[in-house]
N, CA, C, O and the ligand as a Tripos MOL2 file, in Angstrom:
@<TRIPOS>MOLECULE
protein
  245   243    62     0     0
PROTEIN
NO_CHARGES

@<TRIPOS>ATOM
      1 N          -4.9480   -3.4290  -12.4500 N.3       1 MET1
      2 CA         -3.7120   -3.1570  -11.7070 C.3       1 MET1
      3 C          -3.4000   -4.3340  -10.7840 C.2       1 MET1
      4 O          -4.2960   -4.8890  -10.1480 O.2       1 MET1
      5 N          -2.1150   -4.7100  -10.7190 N.am      2 ASN2
      6 CA         -1.7120   -5.7950   -9.8340 C.3       2 ASN2
      7 C          -1.0020   -5.2210   -8.6060 C.2       2 ASN2
      8 O          -0.1940   -4.2980   -8.7090 O.2       2 ASN2
      9 N          -1.3260   -5.7900   -7.4470 N.am      3 PHE3
     10 CA         -0.7280   -5.2970   -6.2160 C.3       3 PHE3
     11 C          -0.0860   -6.4210   -5.4180 C.2       3 PHE3
     12 O          -0.6240   -7.5230   -5.3100 O.2       3 PHE3
     13 N           1.0810   -6.1090   -4.8610 N.am      4 ASN4
     14 CA          1.7810   -7.0130   -3.9620 C.3       4 ASN4
     15 C           2.1520   -6.1510   -2.7620 C.2       4 ASN4
     16 O           3.0550   -5.3180   -2.8380 O.2       4 ASN4
     17 N           1.4520   -6.3590   -1.6640 N.am      5 CYS5
     18 CA          1.5430   -5.4420   -0.5290 C.3       5 CYS5
     19 C           2.9760   -5.2140   -0.0520 C.2       5 CYS5
     20 O           3.7160   -6.1580    0.2300 O.2       5 CYS5
     21 N           3.3460   -3.9350    0.0290 N.am      6 VAL6
     22 CA          4.7100   -3.5650    0.4030 C.3       6 VAL6
     23 C           5.0270   -3.9520    1.8570 C.2       6 VAL6
     24 O           6.1940   -4.0300    2.2420 O.2       6 VAL6
     25 N           3.9760   -4.1930    2.6640 N.am      7 PHE7
     26 CA          4.2090   -4.5320    4.0680 C.3       7 PHE7
     27 C           4.4400   -6.0180    4.2920 C.2       7 PHE7
     28 O           4.5290   -6.4730    5.4320 O.2       7 PHE7
     29 N           4.5370   -6.7690    3.2130 N.am      8 ASP8
     30 CA          4.9320   -8.1610    3.3230 C.3       8 ASP8
     31 C           3.9680   -8.9650    4.1980 C.2       8 ASP8
     32 O           4.3980   -9.7610    5.0330 O.2       8 ASP8
     33 N           2.6840   -8.7570    4.0060 N.am      9 CYS9
     34 CA          1.6760   -9.4760    4.7810 C.3       9 CYS9
     35 C           1.1090  -10.6340    3.9610 C.2       9 CYS9
     36 O           0.2650  -11.3920    4.4400 O.2       9 CYS9
     37 N           1.5840  -10.7610    2.7200 N.am     10 GLY10
     38 CA          1.0980  -11.8370    1.8670 C.3      10 GLY10
     39 C          -0.0280  -11.4400    0.9400 C.2      10 GLY10
     40 O          -0.4770  -12.2410    0.1210 O.2      10 GLY10
     41 N          -0.4900  -10.1980    1.0660 N.am     11 PHE11
     42 CA         -1.5670   -9.7210    0.1910 C.3      11 PHE11
     43 C          -1.0170   -9.5590   -1.2170 C.2      11 PHE11
     44 O          -0.0800   -8.7990   -1.4570 O.2      11 PHE11
     45 N          -1.6300  -10.2980   -2.1470 N.am     12 LYS12
     46 CA         -1.1870  -10.2370   -3.5330 C.3      12 LYS12
     47 C          -2.4070  -10.4730   -4.4120 C.2      12 LYS12
     48 O          -2.9970  -11.5540   -4.3830 O.2      12 LYS12
     49 N          -2.7820   -9.4780   -5.1820 N.am     13 LYS13
     50 CA         -3.9610   -9.6350   -6.0270 C.3      13 LYS13
     51 C          -3.7480   -8.9910   -7.3800 C.2      13 LYS13
     52 O          -3.1480   -7.9230   -7.5010 O.2      13 LYS13
     53 N          -4.2580   -9.6700   -8.3940 N.am     14 ASN14
     54 CA         -4.1580   -9.1460   -9.7460 C.3      14 ASN14
     55 C          -5.5030   -8.5890  -10.2000 C.2      14 ASN14
     56 O          -6.5670   -9.0280   -9.7640 O.2      14 ASN14
     57 N          -5.4140   -7.6190  -11.0810 N.am     15 ASN15
     58 CA         -6.6100   -7.0370  -11.6920 C.3      15 ASN15
     59 C          -7.6150   -6.5100  -10.6800 C.2      15 ASN15
     60 O          -8.8120   -6.7790  -10.7760 O.2      15 ASN15
     61 N          -7.1170   -5.7600   -9.7150 N.am     16 ILE16
     62 CA         -8.0360   -5.1020   -8.7900 C.3      16 ILE16
     63 C          -7.8920   -3.5930   -8.9470 C.2      16 ILE16
     64 O          -6.9060   -3.0890   -9.4850 O.2      16 ILE16
     65 N          -8.9030   -2.8980   -8.4600 N.am     17 GLU17
     66 CA         -8.8570   -1.4440   -8.4840 C.3      17 GLU17
     67 C          -7.9390   -0.9490   -7.3730 C.2      17 GLU17
     68 O          -7.7840   -1.5950   -6.3360 O.2      17 GLU17
     69 N          -7.3390    0.2030   -7.6130 N.am     18 GLU18
     70 CA         -6.4870    0.8020   -6.5960 C.3      18 GLU18
     71 C          -7.2630    1.0100   -5.2930 C.2      18 GLU18
     72 O          -6.7120    0.8660   -4.2010 O.2      18 GLU18
     73 N          -8.5450    1.3510   -5.4220 N.am     19 SER19
     74 CA         -9.3640    1.6080   -4.2270 C.3      19 SER19
     75 C          -9.4830    0.3650   -3.3500 C.2      19 SER19
     76 O          -9.5910    0.4640   -2.1280 O.2      19 SER19
     77 N          -9.4630   -0.8160   -3.9930 N.am     20 GLU20
     78 CA         -9.5470   -2.0610   -3.2190 C.3      20 GLU20
     79 C          -8.2760   -2.2550   -2.3930 C.2      20 GLU20
     80 O          -8.3230   -2.7210   -1.2540 O.2      20 GLU20
     81 N          -7.1460   -1.8890   -2.9850 N.am     21 PHE21
     82 CA         -5.8890   -2.0140   -2.2430 C.3      21 PHE21
     83 C          -5.8090   -0.9830   -1.1210 C.2      21 PHE21
     84 O          -5.3020   -1.2720   -0.0370 O.2      21 PHE21
     85 N          -6.3090    0.2100   -1.3880 N.am     22 VAL22
     86 CA         -6.3270    1.2540   -0.3510 C.3      22 VAL22
     87 C          -7.1640    0.7760    0.8380 C.2      22 VAL22
     88 O          -6.8070    1.0140    1.9920 O.2      22 VAL22
     89 N          -8.2640    0.1080    0.5500 N.am     23 THR23
     90 CA         -9.1000   -0.4500    1.6210 C.3      23 THR23
     91 C          -8.2990   -1.4360    2.4550 C.2      23 THR23
     92 O          -8.3700   -1.4220    3.6830 O.2      23 THR23
     93 N          -7.5300   -2.2990    1.7770 N.am     24 HIS24
     94 CA         -6.6670   -3.2580    2.4840 C.3      24 HIS24
     95 C          -5.6750   -2.5210    3.3850 C.2      24 HIS24
     96 O          -5.5070   -2.8740    4.5520 O.2      24 HIS24
     97 N          -5.0270   -1.5080    2.8430 N.am     25 LEU25
     98 CA         -4.0480   -0.7390    3.6270 C.3      25 LEU25
     99 C          -4.6770   -0.1610    4.8760 C.2      25 LEU25
    100 O          -4.1180   -0.2430    5.9700 O.2      25 LEU25
    101 N          -5.8580    0.4300    4.6980 N.am     26 ARG26
    102 CA         -6.5090    1.1000    5.8320 C.3      26 ARG26
    103 C          -6.9820    0.1010    6.8660 C.2      26 ARG26
    104 O          -6.9570    0.3800    8.0640 O.2      26 ARG26
    105 N          -7.4200   -1.0840    6.3980 N.am     27 GLU27
    106 CA         -7.9150   -2.0900    7.3350 C.3      27 GLU27
    107 C          -6.7920   -2.8020    8.0800 C.2      27 GLU27
    108 O          -6.8910   -3.0460    9.2830 O.2      27 GLU27
    109 N          -5.7190   -3.1340    7.3560 N.am     28 LYS28
    110 CA         -4.6720   -3.9790    7.9340 C.3      28 LYS28
    111 C          -3.4240   -3.2240    8.3620 C.2      28 LYS28
    112 O          -2.6730   -3.7090    9.2080 O.2      28 LYS28
    113 N          -3.1950   -2.0690    7.8030 N.am     29 HIS29
    114 CA         -1.9080   -1.4140    8.0300 C.3      29 HIS29
    115 C          -2.0210    0.0100    8.5500 C.2      29 HIS29
    116 O          -1.1340    0.8340    8.3280 O.2      29 HIS29
    117 N          -3.1070    0.2890    9.2360 N.am     30 GLY30
    118 CA         -3.2630    1.6160    9.8250 C.3      30 GLY30
    119 C          -2.0710    1.9890   10.6930 C.2      30 GLY30
    120 O          -1.5590    3.1070   10.6260 O.2      30 GLY30
    121 N          -1.6340    1.0270   11.5160 N.am     31 LYS31
    122 CA         -0.4930    1.2520   12.4090 C.3      31 LYS31
    123 C           0.7980    1.4180   11.6140 C.2      31 LYS31
    124 O           1.6120    2.2960   11.9020 O.2      31 LYS31
    125 N           0.9720    0.5520   10.6010 N.am     32 ASP32
    126 CA          2.1810    0.6260    9.7760 C.3      32 ASP32
    127 C           2.2750    1.9850    9.0830 C.2      32 ASP32
    128 O           3.3460    2.5880    9.0130 O.2      32 ASP32
    129 N           1.1320    2.4560    8.5710 N.am     33 LEU33
    130 CA          1.1180    3.7490    7.8820 C.3      33 LEU33
    131 C           1.4810    4.8780    8.8460 C.2      33 LEU33
    132 O           2.2060    5.8090    8.4960 O.2      33 LEU33
    133 N           0.9570    4.7700   10.0680 N.am     34 GLU34
    134 CA          1.2860    5.7850   11.0700 C.3      34 GLU34
    135 C           2.7810    5.7890   11.3790 C.2      34 GLU34
    136 O           3.3970    6.8460   11.5190 O.2      34 GLU34
    137 N           3.3550    4.5820   11.4820 N.am     35 LEU35
    138 CA          4.7860    4.4620   11.7620 C.3      35 LEU35
    139 C           5.6240    5.0690   10.6440 C.2      35 LEU35
    140 O           6.5880    5.7930   10.8940 O.2      35 LEU35
    141 N           5.2410    4.7610    9.4060 N.am     36 VAL36
    142 CA          5.9730    5.3020    8.2580 C.3      36 VAL36
    143 C           5.8650    6.8220    8.2580 C.2      36 VAL36
    144 O           6.8530    7.5240    8.0450 O.2      36 VAL36
    145 N           4.6570    7.3210    8.4990 N.am     37 ALA37
    146 CA          4.4290    8.7660    8.5090 C.3      37 ALA37
    147 C           5.3050    9.4400    9.5630 C.2      37 ALA37
    148 O           5.8960   10.4930    9.3250 O.2      37 ALA37
    149 N           5.3710    8.8010   10.7380 N.am     38 LYS38
    150 CA          6.1510    9.3550   11.8330 C.3      38 LYS38
    151 C           7.6380    9.3430   11.5070 C.2      38 LYS38
    152 O           8.3530   10.3240   11.7120 O.2      38 LYS38
    153 N           8.0830    8.1790   10.9850 N.am     39 LYS39
    154 CA          9.4910    7.9920   10.6660 C.3      39 LYS39
    155 C           9.9630    8.9790    9.6060 C.2      39 LYS39
    156 O          11.0430    9.5600    9.7120 O.2      39 LYS39
    157 N           9.1230    9.1580    8.5740 N.am     40 GLU40
    158 CA          9.5070   10.0190    7.4570 C.3      40 GLU40
    159 C           9.0780   11.4660    7.6780 C.2      40 GLU40
    160 O           9.4040   12.3500    6.8860 O.2      40 GLU40
    161 N           8.3410   11.6970    8.7670 N.am     41 ASN41
    162 CA          7.8330   13.0290    9.0560 C.3      41 ASN41
    163 C           6.9550   13.5710    7.9260 C.2      41 ASN41
    164 O           7.1290   14.6980    7.4600 O.2      41 ASN41
    165 N           6.0160   12.7370    7.5050 N.am     42 ILE42
    166 CA          5.0840   13.1060    6.4390 C.3      42 ILE42
    167 C           3.6700   12.7930    6.9190 C.2      42 ILE42
    168 O           3.4980   12.0340    7.8730 O.2      42 ILE42
    169 N           2.6540   13.3680    6.2690 N.am     43 PRO43
    170 CA          1.2750   13.0390    6.6560 C.3      43 PRO43
    171 C           0.9450   11.5790    6.3540 C.2      43 PRO43
    172 O           1.5180   10.9750    5.4470 O.2      43 PRO43
    173 N           0.0090   11.0200    7.1330 N.am     44 VAL44
    174 CA         -0.3940    9.6310    6.9180 C.3      44 VAL44
    175 C          -0.9260    9.4370    5.4920 C.2      44 VAL44
    176 O          -0.6970    8.4000    4.8700 O.2      44 VAL44
    177 N          -1.6310   10.4440    4.9900 N.am     45 SER45
    178 CA         -2.1730   10.3270    3.6310 C.3      45 SER45
    179 C          -1.0600   10.1620    2.6040 C.2      45 SER45
    180 O          -1.2290    9.4680    1.6020 O.2      45 SER45
    181 N           0.0720   10.7970    2.8560 N.am     46 MET46
    182 CA          1.1930   10.6710    1.9280 C.3      46 MET46
    183 C           1.8470    9.3020    2.0800 C.2      46 MET46
    184 O           2.2430    8.6870    1.0900 O.2      46 MET46
    185 N           1.9600    8.8230    3.3230 N.am     47 ALA47
    186 CA          2.5020    7.4840    3.5540 C.3      47 ALA47
    187 C           1.6480    6.4530    2.8290 C.2      47 ALA47
    188 O           2.1540    5.4750    2.2790 O.2      47 ALA47
    189 N           0.3450    6.6960    2.8410 N.am     48 GLU48
    190 CA         -0.5800    5.7990    2.1570 C.3      48 GLU48
    191 C          -0.3300    5.8060    0.6470 C.2      48 GLU48
    192 O          -0.2700    4.7540    0.0120 O.2      48 GLU48
    193 N          -0.1860    7.0020    0.0870 N.am     49 MET49
    194 CA          0.0670    7.1240   -1.3550 C.3      49 MET49
    195 C           1.3500    6.4100   -1.7580 C.2      49 MET49
    196 O           1.3980    5.7080   -2.7680 O.2      49 MET49
    197 N           2.3940    6.6030   -0.9450 N.am     50 ILE50
    198 CA          3.6920    5.9800   -1.2340 C.3      50 ILE50
    199 C           3.5690    4.4580   -1.1610 C.2      50 ILE50
    200 O           4.1070    3.7390   -2.0020 O.2      50 ILE50
    201 N           2.8480    3.9780   -0.1360 N.am     51 SER51
    202 CA          2.6690    2.5310    0.0090 C.3      51 SER51
    203 C           1.9090    1.9460   -1.1680 C.2      51 SER51
    204 O           2.2150    0.8490   -1.6350 O.2      51 SER51
    205 N           0.9100    2.6910   -1.6460 N.am     52 VAL52
    206 CA          0.1500    2.2220   -2.8060 C.3      52 VAL52
    207 C           1.0630    2.1130   -4.0200 C.2      52 VAL52
    208 O           1.0470    1.1040   -4.7240 O.2      52 VAL52
    209 N           1.8660    3.1610   -4.2680 N.am     53 SER53
    210 CA          2.6840    3.1190   -5.4770 C.3      53 SER53
    211 C           3.7960    2.0820   -5.3490 C.2      53 SER53
    212 O           4.1950    1.4800   -6.3450 O.2      53 SER53
    213 N           4.3010    1.8650   -4.1310 N.am     54 ASN54
    214 CA          5.3420    0.8450   -3.9350 C.3      54 ASN54
    215 C           4.7900   -0.5830   -4.0030 C.2      54 ASN54
    216 O           5.5510   -1.5390   -4.1550 O.2      54 ASN54
    217 N           3.4910   -0.7200   -3.8910 N.am     55 SER55
    218 CA          2.8810   -2.0530   -3.9260 C.3      55 SER55
    219 C           2.4060   -2.4380   -5.3150 C.2      55 SER55
    220 O           2.0320   -3.5860   -5.5560 O.2      55 SER55
    221 N           2.4230   -1.4820   -6.2220 N.am     56 LYS56
    222 CA          1.9840   -1.7660   -7.5910 C.3      56 LYS56
    223 C           3.0050   -2.6620   -8.2840 C.2      56 LYS56
    224 O           4.2130   -2.4480   -8.1850 O.2      56 LYS56
    225 N           2.4990   -3.6490   -8.9720 N.am     57 VAL57
    226 CA          3.3780   -4.5550   -9.6900 C.3      57 VAL57
    227 C           3.2000   -4.3380  -11.1880 C.2      57 VAL57
    228 O           2.0980   -4.4630  -11.7220 O.2      57 VAL57
    229 N           4.2820   -4.0180  -11.8410 N.am     58 PHE58
    230 CA          4.2250   -3.8380  -13.2840 C.3      58 PHE58
    231 C           4.8540   -5.0610  -13.9390 C.2      58 PHE58
    232 O           6.0330   -5.3590  -13.7460 O.2      58 PHE58
    233 N           4.0510   -5.7420  -14.7010 N.am     59 ILE59
    234 CA          4.5320   -6.9630  -15.3290 C.3      59 ILE59
    235 C           4.7940   -6.7300  -16.8170 C.2      59 ILE59
    236 O           3.9380   -6.2340  -17.5490 O.2      59 ILE59
    237 N           5.9710   -7.0930  -17.2280 N.am     60 ASN60
    238 CA          6.3000   -7.0060  -18.6400 C.3      60 ASN60
    239 C           6.1720   -8.3880  -19.2480 C.2      60 ASN60
    240 O           6.8560   -9.3290  -18.8460 O.2      60 ASN60
    241 N           5.2790   -8.4950  -20.2300 N.am     61 CYS61
    242 CA          5.2010   -9.8070  -20.8650 C.3      61 CYS61
    243 C           5.0310   -9.7210  -22.3610 C.2      61 CYS61
    244 O           4.9490  -10.7490  -23.0330 O.2      61 CYS61
    245 ZN         -0.8370   -5.7990    3.4010 Zn       62 ZN62
@<TRIPOS>BOND
     1     1     2 1
     2     2     3 1
     3     3     4 2
     4     3     5 am
     5     5     6 1
     6     6     7 1
     7     7     8 2
     8     7     9 am
     9     9    10 1
    10    10    11 1
    11    11    12 2
    12    11    13 am
    13    13    14 1
    14    14    15 1
    15    15    16 2
    16    15    17 am
    17    17    18 1
    18    18    19 1
    19    19    20 2
    20    19    21 am
    21    21    22 1
    22    22    23 1
    23    23    24 2
    24    23    25 am
    25    25    26 1
    26    26    27 1
    27    27    28 2
    28    27    29 am
    29    29    30 1
    30    30    31 1
    31    31    32 2
    32    31    33 am
    33    33    34 1
    34    34    35 1
    35    35    36 2
    36    35    37 am
    37    37    38 1
    38    38    39 1
    39    39    40 2
    40    39    41 am
    41    41    42 1
    42    42    43 1
    43    43    44 2
    44    43    45 am
    45    45    46 1
    46    46    47 1
    47    47    48 2
    48    47    49 am
    49    49    50 1
    50    50    51 1
    51    51    52 2
    52    51    53 am
    53    53    54 1
    54    54    55 1
    55    55    56 2
    56    55    57 am
    57    57    58 1
    58    58    59 1
    59    59    60 2
    60    59    61 am
    61    61    62 1
    62    62    63 1
    63    63    64 2
    64    63    65 am
    65    65    66 1
    66    66    67 1
    67    67    68 2
    68    67    69 am
    69    69    70 1
    70    70    71 1
    71    71    72 2
    72    71    73 am
    73    73    74 1
    74    74    75 1
    75    75    76 2
    76    75    77 am
    77    77    78 1
    78    78    79 1
    79    79    80 2
    80    79    81 am
    81    81    82 1
    82    82    83 1
    83    83    84 2
    84    83    85 am
    85    85    86 1
    86    86    87 1
    87    87    88 2
    88    87    89 am
    89    89    90 1
    90    90    91 1
    91    91    92 2
    92    91    93 am
    93    93    94 1
    94    94    95 1
    95    95    96 2
    96    95    97 am
    97    97    98 1
    98    98    99 1
    99    99   100 2
   100    99   101 am
   101   101   102 1
   102   102   103 1
   103   103   104 2
   104   103   105 am
   105   105   106 1
   106   106   107 1
   107   107   108 2
   108   107   109 am
   109   109   110 1
   110   110   111 1
   111   111   112 2
   112   111   113 am
   113   113   114 1
   114   114   115 1
   115   115   116 2
   116   115   117 am
   117   117   118 1
   118   118   119 1
   119   119   120 2
   120   119   121 am
   121   121   122 1
   122   122   123 1
   123   123   124 2
   124   123   125 am
   125   125   126 1
   126   126   127 1
   127   127   128 2
   128   127   129 am
   129   129   130 1
   130   130   131 1
   131   131   132 2
   132   131   133 am
   133   133   134 1
   134   134   135 1
   135   135   136 2
   136   135   137 am
   137   137   138 1
   138   138   139 1
   139   139   140 2
   140   139   141 am
   141   141   142 1
   142   142   143 1
   143   143   144 2
   144   143   145 am
   145   145   146 1
   146   146   147 1
   147   147   148 2
   148   147   149 am
   149   149   150 1
   150   150   151 1
   151   151   152 2
   152   151   153 am
   153   153   154 1
   154   154   155 1
   155   155   156 2
   156   155   157 am
   157   157   158 1
   158   158   159 1
   159   159   160 2
   160   159   161 am
   161   161   162 1
   162   162   163 1
   163   163   164 2
   164   163   165 am
   165   165   166 1
   166   166   167 1
   167   167   168 2
   168   167   169 am
   169   169   170 1
   170   170   171 1
   171   171   172 2
   172   171   173 am
   173   173   174 1
   174   174   175 1
   175   175   176 2
   176   175   177 am
   177   177   178 1
   178   178   179 1
   179   179   180 2
   180   179   181 am
   181   181   182 1
   182   182   183 1
   183   183   184 2
   184   183   185 am
   185   185   186 1
   186   186   187 1
   187   187   188 2
   188   187   189 am
   189   189   190 1
   190   190   191 1
   191   191   192 2
   192   191   193 am
   193   193   194 1
   194   194   195 1
   195   195   196 2
   196   195   197 am
   197   197   198 1
   198   198   199 1
   199   199   200 2
   200   199   201 am
   201   201   202 1
   202   202   203 1
   203   203   204 2
   204   203   205 am
   205   205   206 1
   206   206   207 1
   207   207   208 2
   208   207   209 am
   209   209   210 1
   210   210   211 1
   211   211   212 2
   212   211   213 am
   213   213   214 1
   214   214   215 1
   215   215   216 2
   216   215   217 am
   217   217   218 1
   218   218   219 1
   219   219   220 2
   220   219   221 am
   221   221   222 1
   222   222   223 1
   223   223   224 2
   224   223   225 am
   225   225   226 1
   226   226   227 1
   227   227   228 2
   228   227   229 am
   229   229   230 1
   230   230   231 1
   231   231   232 2
   232   231   233 am
   233   233   234 1
   234   234   235 1
   235   235   236 2
   236   235   237 am
   237   237   238 1
   238   238   239 1
   239   239   240 2
   240   239   241 am
   241   241   242 1
   242   242   243 1
   243   243   244 2
@<TRIPOS>SUBSTRUCTURE
     1 MET1         2 RESIDUE 1 A MET
     2 ASN2         6 RESIDUE 1 A ASN
     3 PHE3        10 RESIDUE 1 A PHE
     4 ASN4        14 RESIDUE 1 A ASN
     5 CYS5        18 RESIDUE 1 A CYS
     6 VAL6        22 RESIDUE 1 A VAL
     7 PHE7        26 RESIDUE 1 A PHE
     8 ASP8        30 RESIDUE 1 A ASP
     9 CYS9        34 RESIDUE 1 A CYS
    10 GLY10       38 RESIDUE 1 A GLY
    11 PHE11       42 RESIDUE 1 A PHE
    12 LYS12       46 RESIDUE 1 A LYS
    13 LYS13       50 RESIDUE 1 A LYS
    14 ASN14       54 RESIDUE 1 A ASN
    15 ASN15       58 RESIDUE 1 A ASN
    16 ILE16       62 RESIDUE 1 A ILE
    17 GLU17       66 RESIDUE 1 A GLU
    18 GLU18       70 RESIDUE 1 A GLU
    19 SER19       74 RESIDUE 1 A SER
    20 GLU20       78 RESIDUE 1 A GLU
    21 PHE21       82 RESIDUE 1 A PHE
    22 VAL22       86 RESIDUE 1 A VAL
    23 THR23       90 RESIDUE 1 A THR
    24 HIS24       94 RESIDUE 1 A HIS
    25 LEU25       98 RESIDUE 1 A LEU
    26 ARG26      102 RESIDUE 1 A ARG
    27 GLU27      106 RESIDUE 1 A GLU
    28 LYS28      110 RESIDUE 1 A LYS
    29 HIS29      114 RESIDUE 1 A HIS
    30 GLY30      118 RESIDUE 1 A GLY
    31 LYS31      122 RESIDUE 1 A LYS
    32 ASP32      126 RESIDUE 1 A ASP
    33 LEU33      130 RESIDUE 1 A LEU
    34 GLU34      134 RESIDUE 1 A GLU
    35 LEU35      138 RESIDUE 1 A LEU
    36 VAL36      142 RESIDUE 1 A VAL
    37 ALA37      146 RESIDUE 1 A ALA
    38 LYS38      150 RESIDUE 1 A LYS
    39 LYS39      154 RESIDUE 1 A LYS
    40 GLU40      158 RESIDUE 1 A GLU
    41 ASN41      162 RESIDUE 1 A ASN
    42 ILE42      166 RESIDUE 1 A ILE
    43 PRO43      170 RESIDUE 1 A PRO
    44 VAL44      174 RESIDUE 1 A VAL
    45 SER45      178 RESIDUE 1 A SER
    46 MET46      182 RESIDUE 1 A MET
    47 ALA47      186 RESIDUE 1 A ALA
    48 GLU48      190 RESIDUE 1 A GLU
    49 MET49      194 RESIDUE 1 A MET
    50 ILE50      198 RESIDUE 1 A ILE
    51 SER51      202 RESIDUE 1 A SER
    52 VAL52      206 RESIDUE 1 A VAL
    53 SER53      210 RESIDUE 1 A SER
    54 ASN54      214 RESIDUE 1 A ASN
    55 SER55      218 RESIDUE 1 A SER
    56 LYS56      222 RESIDUE 1 A LYS
    57 VAL57      226 RESIDUE 1 A VAL
    58 PHE58      230 RESIDUE 1 A PHE
    59 ILE59      234 RESIDUE 1 A ILE
    60 ASN60      238 RESIDUE 1 A ASN
    61 CYS61      242 RESIDUE 1 A CYS
    62 ZN62       245 GROUP 0 **** ****
């Protein structure tokens, strides 16, 4: 799976596990996730899921 971090921090990695990206989110974007959760009125865990799916890069080649 390829990921390009939705928070625009420059994190971009190819062929990594989703769990590796989740680790990045939790380490670097704990505050961002809280803000999204608050703004959207959803649980932080859901904000995390949405961020993961929005950061996935699907390449057609
Ligand atoms: Zn990031």
